[in-house]
C-alpha positions as CSV (number, residue, x, y, z in Angstrom):
1,M,-125.7,-278.4,-5.8
2,S,-129.1,-277.8,-7.3
3,S,-130.4,-274.3,-8.2
4,H,-132.8,-274.5,-5.2
5,S,-129.9,-275.3,-2.9
6,R,-127.8,-272.4,-4.3
7,N,-130.7,-270.0,-3.6
8,L,-130.8,-271.2,-0.1
9,A,-127.1,-270.7,0.4
10,H,-127.6,-267.1,-0.7
11,Y,-130.4,-266.8,1.8
12,Y,-128.2,-268.3,4.5
13,A,-125.4,-265.7,3.8
14,N,-128.0,-262.8,3.6
15,C,-129.4,-263.8,7.0
16,L,-125.9,-263.5,8.5
17,T,-125.3,-260.1,6.8
18,I,-128.6,-258.7,8.0
19,K,-128.0,-259.9,11.6
20,R,-124.6,-258.3,11.6
21,E,-125.9,-254.9,10.2
22,N,-128.6,-254.9,12.8
23,G,-126.0,-255.3,15.6
24,E,-127.2,-258.8,16.4
25,S,-124.9,-261.7,17.4
26,V,-124.6,-264.4,14.7
27,E,-122.6,-266.7,16.9
28,P,-124.7,-269.3,18.8
29,T,-124.3,-268.8,22.5
30,N,-124.9,-270.9,25.5
31,L,-127.0,-268.1,26.9
32,E,-129.4,-268.2,24.0
33,S,-129.7,-272.0,24.4
34,R,-130.3,-271.7,28.2
35,M,-133.1,-269.2,27.7
36,Q,-135.1,-272.0,26.3
37,N,-134.4,-274.4,29.2
38,P,-131.2,-273.9,31.2
39,S,-130.8,-277.6,32.0
40,S,-131.8,-279.2,28.7
41,I,-129.6,-280.3,25.9
42,P,-130.8,-279.3,22.4
43,I,-130.7,-281.8,19.6
44,L,-131.8,-281.0,16.0
45,L,-133.6,-283.7,13.9
46,V,-133.8,-283.1,10.2
47,D,-136.0,-285.4,8.0
48,D,-138.6,-284.7,5.4
49,L,-140.8,-287.5,6.7
50,P,-142.8,-286.7,9.9
51,E,-143.0,-290.3,10.8
52,N,-139.2,-290.6,10.8
53,L,-138.9,-287.6,13.1
54,I,-141.4,-289.1,15.5
55,A,-139.5,-292.4,15.5
56,L,-136.2,-290.7,16.2
57,E,-137.8,-288.6,19.0
58,A,-139.2,-291.8,20.5
59,L,-135.8,-293.5,20.5
60,L,-134.1,-290.6,22.1
61,S,-136.8,-290.2,24.8
62,E,-135.5,-293.4,26.4
63,L,-132.2,-291.7,27.3
64,P,-131.7,-290.7,30.9
65,L,-131.1,-287.1,29.8
66,E,-133.2,-283.9,29.7
67,L,-133.3,-283.3,26.0
68,E,-134.9,-280.5,24.0
69,I,-135.8,-282.0,20.6
70,V,-136.0,-279.5,17.7
71,K,-137.5,-280.9,14.5
72,A,-137.1,-279.7,10.9
73,N,-138.8,-281.1,7.8
74,S,-136.1,-280.0,5.4
75,G,-132.5,-278.9,5.1
76,E,-133.6,-275.3,4.6
77,E,-135.5,-275.3,7.9
78,G,-132.6,-277.0,9.7
79,L,-130.2,-274.3,8.5
80,R,-132.6,-271.6,9.8
81,H,-132.6,-273.2,13.2
82,T,-128.8,-273.3,13.4
83,L,-128.8,-269.5,12.7
84,K,-130.8,-268.9,15.8
85,R,-129.1,-271.2,18.4
86,D,-126.5,-273.8,19.3
87,F,-127.1,-277.6,19.2
88,A,-125.3,-280.5,20.8
89,L,-125.9,-282.7,17.7
90,I,-127.7,-282.8,14.4
91,L,-129.3,-286.1,13.2
92,L,-129.5,-285.3,9.5
93,D,-131.4,-287.4,6.9
94,V,-129.4,-287.9,3.6
95,Q,-132.2,-288.3,1.2
96,M,-134.5,-285.3,1.2
97,P,-136.2,-283.4,-1.7
98,G,-134.8,-280.0,-2.5
99,M,-131.6,-279.7,-0.4
100,N,-130.4,-283.2,0.6
101,G,-128.4,-284.0,3.7
102,F,-125.0,-283.7,2.0
103,E,-125.7,-280.2,0.7
104,T,-127.0,-279.2,4.1
105,A,-123.9,-280.4,5.7
106,D,-121.7,-278.7,3.2
107,L,-123.4,-275.3,4.0
108,L,-123.0,-276.0,7.7
109,R,-119.3,-276.6,7.3
110,A,-118.9,-273.5,5.2
111,N,-120.1,-271.3,8.0
112,P,-117.5,-270.7,10.8
113,K,-120.2,-270.5,13.4
114,T,-121.6,-274.0,12.6
115,R,-118.4,-275.6,11.3
116,H,-117.7,-277.7,14.4
117,L,-121.4,-278.7,15.0
118,P,-121.4,-282.6,15.2
119,I,-123.5,-284.2,12.3
120,L,-124.8,-287.7,12.4
121,F,-126.1,-288.8,9.0
122,V,-129.1,-291.1,8.9
123,T,-130.1,-292.9,5.6
124,A,-132.1,-295.8,4.4
125,G,-131.1,-296.0,0.8
126,M,-127.6,-294.4,0.3
127,N,-125.8,-297.1,2.2
128,D,-122.9,-297.9,-0.1
129,E,-119.3,-297.1,0.9
130,Q,-118.9,-294.2,-1.5
131,H,-121.9,-292.4,0.1
132,A,-120.6,-293.1,3.5
133,F,-117.1,-291.8,2.5
134,N,-118.8,-288.6,1.2
135,G,-120.6,-288.2,4.5
136,Y,-117.4,-288.5,6.5
137,E,-115.6,-286.2,4.1
138,L,-118.2,-283.5,4.8
139,G,-117.3,-283.7,8.5
140,A,-119.9,-286.2,9.8
141,V,-119.1,-287.9,13.1
142,D,-121.0,-291.0,12.0
143,Y,-123.1,-292.5,9.2
144,L,-126.0,-294.7,10.3
145,I,-128.0,-297.0,8.1
146,K,-131.7,-297.6,8.7
147,P,-133.1,-299.6,10.4
148,I,-131.2,-298.1,13.2
149,E,-130.2,-300.2,16.2
150,P,-131.6,-298.2,19.2
151,I,-128.8,-298.9,21.6
152,V,-126.2,-297.8,19.0
153,L,-128.1,-294.5,18.4
154,R,-128.5,-293.8,22.1
155,S,-124.9,-294.5,22.9
156,K,-123.6,-292.2,20.2
157,V,-126.1,-289.4,21.1
158,T,-125.2,-289.8,24.8
159,V,-121.5,-289.1,24.0
160,F,-122.2,-285.9,22.2
161,C,-124.7,-284.7,24.8
162,E,-122.1,-285.2,27.5
163,L,-119.5,-283.3,25.5
164,Y,-122.0,-280.5,24.9
165,A,-122.8,-280.3,28.7
166,Q,-119.1,-280.2,29.5
167,R,-118.5,-277.4,26.9
168,R,-121.4,-275.5,28.4
169,E,-120.0,-275.9,31.9
170,I,-116.5,-274.9,30.8
171,E,-117.9,-271.8,29.1
172,F,-119.8,-270.8,32.2
173,N,-116.7,-271.3,34.4
174,R,-114.6,-269.3,31.9
175,V,-117.0,-266.3,31.9
176,N,-117.3,-266.6,35.7
177,L,-113.6,-266.7,36.2
178,S,-113.1,-263.7,33.8
179,V,-115.5,-261.7,35.9
180,Q,-113.8,-262.6,39.1
181,V,-110.3,-261.8,37.7
182,D,-111.6,-258.4,36.5
183,E,-113.1,-257.7,39.9
184,R,-110.0,-258.8,41.7
185,T,-107.7,-256.8,39.4
186,A,-109.8,-253.7,40.2
187,E,-109.5,-254.4,44.0
188,L,-105.8,-254.9,43.7
189,S,-105.3,-251.6,41.8
190,K,-107.1,-249.8,44.6
191,L,-105.0,-251.6,47.2
192,A,-101.8,-250.7,45.4
193,L,-102.8,-247.0,45.5
194,T,-103.6,-247.4,49.2
195,L,-100.3,-249.0,49.8
196,T,-98.4,-246.1,48.3
197,E,-100.3,-243.6,50.5
198,E,-99.7,-245.8,53.6
199,V,-95.9,-246.0,52.9
200,K,-95.6,-242.2,52.5
201,A,-97.6,-241.7,55.7
202,R,-95.4,-244.1,57.6
203,R,-92.2,-242.4,56.3
204,D,-93.5,-239.0,57.5
205,T,-94.4,-240.5,60.9
206,E,-91.0,-242.1,61.2
207,E,-89.3,-238.7,60.6
208,R,-91.4,-236.9,63.1
209,L,-90.7,-239.6,65.7
210,R,-87.0,-239.2,65.3
211,E,-87.2,-235.4,65.7
212,L,-89.2,-235.7,69.0
213,N,-87.3,-238.7,70.4
214,E,-85.3,-236.9,73.2
215,Q,-88.1,-234.6,74.4
216,L,-91.2,-236.6,74.0
217,E,-90.5,-240.2,75.1
218,S,-94.1,-241.0,76.0
219,R,-95.3,-239.8,72.6
220,V,-92.6,-241.9,70.9
221,E,-93.9,-245.0,72.7
222,Q,-97.4,-244.2,71.6
223,R,-96.4,-243.6,68.0
224,T,-94.4,-246.9,68.0
225,L,-97.6,-248.8,69.0
226,E,-99.4,-247.1,66.1
227,L,-96.7,-248.0,63.7
228,Q,-96.9,-251.6,64.7
229,R,-100.6,-251.7,64.0
230,A,-100.2,-249.9,60.8
231,L,-97.4,-252.3,59.8
232,H,-99.8,-255.3,60.0
233,Q,-102.1,-253.4,57.6
234,V,-99.2,-252.7,55.2
235,V,-98.2,-256.4,55.3
236,E,-101.7,-257.3,54.1
237,S,-101.7,-254.6,51.4
238,E,-98.3,-255.5,50.1
239,R,-99.3,-259.2,50.0
240,L,-102.3,-258.4,47.8
241,A,-100.3,-256.0,45.6
242,A,-97.8,-258.8,45.0
243,L,-100.6,-261.1,44.0
244,G,-101.7,-258.5,41.5
245,S,-98.2,-258.5,40.0
246,L,-98.3,-262.2,40.0
247,V,-101.6,-262.2,38.0
248,A,-100.0,-260.0,35.4
249,G,-96.8,-262.1,35.2
250,V,-98.7,-265.4,34.8
251,A,-100.9,-263.8,32.1
252,H,-97.8,-262.7,30.2
253,E,-96.2,-266.2,30.7
254,L,-99.3,-267.9,29.2
255,N,-99.1,-265.8,26.0
256,T,-96.2,-267.9,24.7
257,P,-97.7,-271.5,24.8
258,I,-101.1,-270.3,23.8
259,G,-99.6,-268.3,20.9
260,N,-97.7,-271.4,19.8
261,C,-100.8,-273.5,19.9
262,V,-102.7,-270.9,17.8
263,G,-99.9,-270.9,15.2
264,V,-99.7,-274.6,14.9
265,A,-103.4,-275.1,14.7
266,S,-103.7,-272.4,12.0
267,T,-100.9,-274.1,10.0
268,L,-102.5,-277.5,10.3
269,Q,-105.8,-276.1,9.3
270,G,-104.3,-274.6,6.1
271,Q,-102.6,-277.8,5.2
272,A,-105.8,-279.8,5.8
273,Q,-107.7,-277.5,3.5
274,T,-105.0,-277.9,0.8
275,M,-105.0,-281.7,1.2
276,T,-108.8,-281.7,0.8
277,R,-108.6,-279.7,-2.4
278,E,-105.9,-282.0,-3.8
279,L,-108.0,-285.0,-2.8
280,Q,-111.1,-283.7,-4.5
281,S,-109.3,-282.8,-7.6
282,G,-107.7,-286.3,-7.8
283,H,-104.1,-284.8,-7.8
284,L,-103.1,-286.0,-4.3
285,R,-99.7,-287.7,-4.3
286,R,-98.6,-290.2,-1.8
287,S,-95.5,-288.2,-0.9
288,E,-97.7,-285.1,-0.2
289,F,-100.0,-287.2,2.0
290,E,-97.1,-288.7,4.0
291,R,-95.6,-285.3,4.4
292,F,-98.9,-284.0,5.7
293,L,-99.2,-286.9,8.2
294,G,-95.6,-286.1,9.4
295,D,-96.5,-282.4,9.9
296,A,-99.7,-283.4,11.7
297,I,-97.9,-285.6,14.1
298,S,-95.3,-282.9,14.8
299,G,-98.0,-280.3,15.2
300,H,-99.8,-282.6,17.6
301,E,-96.7,-282.9,19.8
302,I,-96.1,-279.2,19.8
303,L,-99.8,-278.6,20.8
304,M,-99.7,-281.1,23.6
305,R,-96.4,-279.8,24.9
306,N,-97.6,-276.2,25.0
307,L,-101.0,-276.9,26.3
308,T,-99.5,-279.0,29.1
309,R,-97.2,-276.2,29.9
310,A,-100.1,-273.7,30.0
311,S,-102.2,-276.1,32.1
312,T,-99.4,-276.6,34.6
313,L,-98.8,-272.9,35.0
314,V,-102.5,-272.2,35.5
315,E,-102.8,-275.0,38.1
316,S,-99.8,-273.7,40.0
317,F,-101.1,-270.2,39.9
318,K,-104.5,-271.3,41.3
319,H,-102.8,-273.0,44.2
320,V,-100.5,-270.1,45.0
321,A,-103.3,-267.5,44.6
322,V,-105.6,-269.4,47.0
323,D,-102.8,-269.8,49.5
324,Q,-101.8,-266.1,49.4
325,T,-105.3,-264.8,49.7
326,S,-106.7,-267.3,52.3
327,N,-103.9,-267.5,54.9
328,Q,-105.4,-270.9,55.9
329,R,-103.4,-273.4,57.9
330,R,-103.1,-276.8,56.4
331,K,-100.7,-279.7,56.0
332,F,-98.6,-279.5,52.8
333,D,-95.5,-280.8,51.1
334,L,-92.9,-278.0,51.4
335,R,-91.2,-278.9,48.1
336,H,-94.5,-279.0,46.2
337,V,-95.6,-275.6,47.5
338,L,-92.2,-273.9,46.9
339,E,-92.0,-275.3,43.3
340,E,-95.5,-273.8,42.6
341,D,-94.3,-270.5,44.0
342,I,-91.2,-270.6,41.9
343,M,-93.1,-271.3,38.7
344,T,-95.5,-268.4,39.3
345,L,-92.6,-266.0,40.3
346,R,-90.5,-266.9,37.2
347,P,-91.7,-263.8,35.2
348,M,-89.9,-261.6,37.8
349,Y,-86.5,-262.7,36.7
350,K,-87.1,-264.4,33.4
351,K,-86.0,-261.5,31.3
352,T,-83.1,-260.5,33.5
353,P,-79.5,-261.8,33.2
354,Y,-79.9,-263.4,36.6
355,T,-80.7,-267.0,37.3
356,F,-82.6,-269.0,40.0
357,E,-81.7,-272.5,41.2
358,A,-83.5,-274.6,43.8
359,D,-82.4,-277.7,45.6
360,L,-85.5,-278.9,47.6
361,Q,-85.5,-282.0,49.8
362,S,-88.5,-284.1,49.2
363,G,-90.8,-285.6,51.8
364,I,-90.9,-282.6,54.2
365,V,-94.5,-282.1,55.3
366,L,-95.5,-279.1,57.4
367,D,-98.6,-278.3,59.4
368,S,-98.4,-274.5,58.8
369,Y,-99.3,-271.6,56.5
370,P,-98.3,-272.0,52.8
371,G,-99.4,-268.4,51.9
372,P,-96.6,-266.7,53.9
373,M,-94.1,-269.1,52.2
374,G,-94.9,-267.6,48.9
375,Q,-94.8,-264.0,50.3
376,I,-91.4,-264.6,51.8
377,L,-90.0,-266.0,48.6
378,T,-91.5,-263.1,46.6
379,N,-89.8,-260.6,48.9
380,F,-86.4,-262.4,48.8
381,I,-86.3,-262.5,45.0
382,S,-87.6,-258.9,44.7
383,N,-84.9,-257.7,47.2
384,A,-82.1,-259.6,45.4
385,L,-83.1,-258.1,42.0
386,A,-83.3,-254.6,43.5
387,H,-80.1,-254.6,45.6
388,A,-77.8,-257.7,45.2
389,F,-76.9,-257.3,41.5
390,E,-76.5,-253.6,41.1
391,N,-73.9,-252.8,38.5
392,R,-73.5,-256.6,37.8
393,A,-74.0,-258.1,34.4
394,Q,-74.9,-261.5,35.8
395,G,-75.7,-263.3,39.0
396,G,-77.6,-266.2,40.6
397,M,-80.1,-266.8,43.3
398,F,-80.3,-270.1,45.2
399,L,-82.9,-271.8,47.4
400,N,-82.2,-274.9,49.5
401,T,-84.2,-276.9,52.0
402,R,-83.3,-279.7,54.3
403,L,-84.8,-281.5,57.3
404,L,-82.9,-280.2,60.4
405,D,-84.3,-282.6,63.0
406,E,-87.5,-284.3,63.8
407,E,-89.3,-281.0,64.5
408,H,-87.6,-278.4,62.3
409,V,-86.7,-277.6,58.7
410,E,-84.0,-275.3,57.5
411,I,-84.6,-273.0,54.5
412,I,-81.7,-271.0,53.0
413,F,-82.0,-268.3,50.3
414,R,-78.8,-266.8,49.1
415,D,-77.3,-264.9,46.2
416,D,-73.8,-264.3,44.8
417,G,-74.2,-260.6,44.5
418,N,-72.7,-257.6,46.2
419,G,-73.5,-258.5,49.8
420,I,-74.6,-256.0,52.5
421,Q,-72.3,-253.6,54.3
422,E,-71.5,-254.7,57.9
423,R,-73.0,-251.5,59.4
424,H,-76.3,-252.2,57.7
425,L,-76.7,-255.9,58.6
426,K,-78.3,-255.3,62.0
427,H,-80.9,-253.0,60.5
428,V,-82.1,-254.9,57.4
429,F,-85.2,-256.2,59.3
430,D,-86.2,-252.8,60.6
431,P,-89.3,-251.3,59.1
432,F,-88.7,-248.7,56.4
433,F,-84.9,-249.3,56.4
434,T,-83.6,-249.1,52.9
435,T,-80.4,-248.0,51.1
436,K,-82.5,-246.8,48.2
437,L,-84.8,-244.3,50.0
438,G,-86.4,-242.1,47.3
439,K,-85.4,-244.5,44.5
440,G,-88.3,-246.9,44.6
441,G,-87.4,-248.8,47.8
442,S,-90.0,-248.9,50.5
443,G,-87.9,-250.6,53.2
444,L,-90.7,-253.0,54.1
445,G,-89.8,-256.2,52.2
446,L,-87.4,-257.8,54.7
447,S,-89.4,-256.4,57.7
448,I,-92.4,-258.2,56.4
449,V,-90.3,-261.4,56.0
450,Y,-89.1,-261.1,59.6
451,N,-92.7,-260.7,60.9
452,L,-94.0,-263.6,58.9
453,V,-91.1,-266.0,59.9
454,T,-91.1,-265.1,63.6
455,G,-94.8,-264.4,64.0
456,V,-97.0,-266.5,61.8
457,L,-94.6,-269.4,61.1
458,G,-93.1,-269.4,64.6
459,G,-89.5,-269.7,63.4
460,T,-86.2,-267.8,63.4
461,I,-84.3,-265.9,60.6
462,A,-80.7,-264.8,60.4
463,I,-78.8,-262.9,57.8
464,S,-75.1,-263.0,56.9
465,N,-72.7,-262.2,54.1
466,E,-71.3,-265.1,52.1
467,P,-67.4,-265.4,52.2
468,G,-67.2,-265.3,48.4
469,G,-69.7,-262.5,48.0
470,G,-73.4,-262.3,48.3
471,T,-76.0,-262.6,51.1
472,R,-77.5,-265.6,52.9
473,F,-80.8,-265.7,54.7
474,T,-81.2,-268.8,57.0
475,M,-84.6,-269.7,58.3
476,V,-85.4,-272.4,60.8
477,L,-89.1,-273.3,60.9
478,P,-91.0,-275.7,63.1
479,L,-92.8,-278.5,61.1
480,C,-95.9,-277.7,63.2
481,A,-96.5,-273.9,63.4
482,P,-97.6,-272.5,66.7
483,D,-101.3,-272.4,67.4
484,I,-101.9,-268.8,66.4
485,H,-103.8,-267.0,63.7
486,P,-101.9,-264.9,61.2
487,E,-102.5,-261.1,61.4
């Protein structure tokens, strides 16, 4: 690098330092780019000859895209532009006085904020293979020799413009989703507090009704009606509170695959930098290169496996969250909906000694409400973890579905735990009935299940103790739910 180029490198670093000390952002943001023109795609042209810049701009003007062309007459000016904003692509001339294209690209790659900025080298004289290899080694996406074929240039530029537009849309959606999650989390926190207050109020009301039962029959009937109305509100509050817990569980579950991806990517980055240094020094051995290729392939497989796992979990959570918050009726595959519910509920029992197994018949299609399905399964699992396995080192939960006849489906949830005392069996679906009153049990979980099954879904539910130990819940649901609206 020439002394002039070294001076500019110092200037480049000083600019970053000054911007940080002044509290300014040094990372190019989509917001800064959009302030110029929200719908345009910025492209930076760097060439010391004005006529070349005009020619390139004319070629790009034929593209069916709204482009914002930014021109620079030197590598120094081009670097200053990259400090201020983001670009979809840089068309960089190789032969320039002062700082040439290779030196400019080297500085861009040295800065973490511009390291991944696509560079397309353009040259008229440095067209031998060695110069092209040097360009690719500096991270160029392509190396074009003048005279440039217009259709080739436009096709390459179009690809990177489309990638830039997609990245901008993904970033917008990410920020928007983050805001929505924050707002929803705040709402759910308030609802959880309201739920606690509602439960306490209902307990107090239940106790007063018992005391006045013999003397004030008319008031008991009136209070009973009030409890029924309040129960519908509590059902809604508990459903949203469960969704809040679901959000936290899914976020925790995503940490593992994303953490794996970060670790692998960091390792591959370090190995790539080592290989680059070995290559530049001429000490690279074939065995080291082959070992690096093997590590890269293994790392790629790990990345794809973990990213696929994270993508599947997010997709399932999106479907379950929409179902549980909308209560919309639609046609759906029962197995597919239950599998998504199971995936999002896995954090509830993942770190316990208890297992969950599902045997779901395929091809069962319901015209019903998928949201209550997830709420029912949530309450079953929560109830089993709280009661069925007390003082037990291990245990299992099981879910089975089968088509009963042409109009009904049977869903069975069971566990191999402690079972329920016979004197309690007829009360398990009563509101506020719990064997752990004052120990964290609200007594609402199975009551909510009963209301959802018999009301919204139009089915029946029965409970029994398993002969070998444990509890069985048997639901029979119509394939087509009754024409009612869920409370």
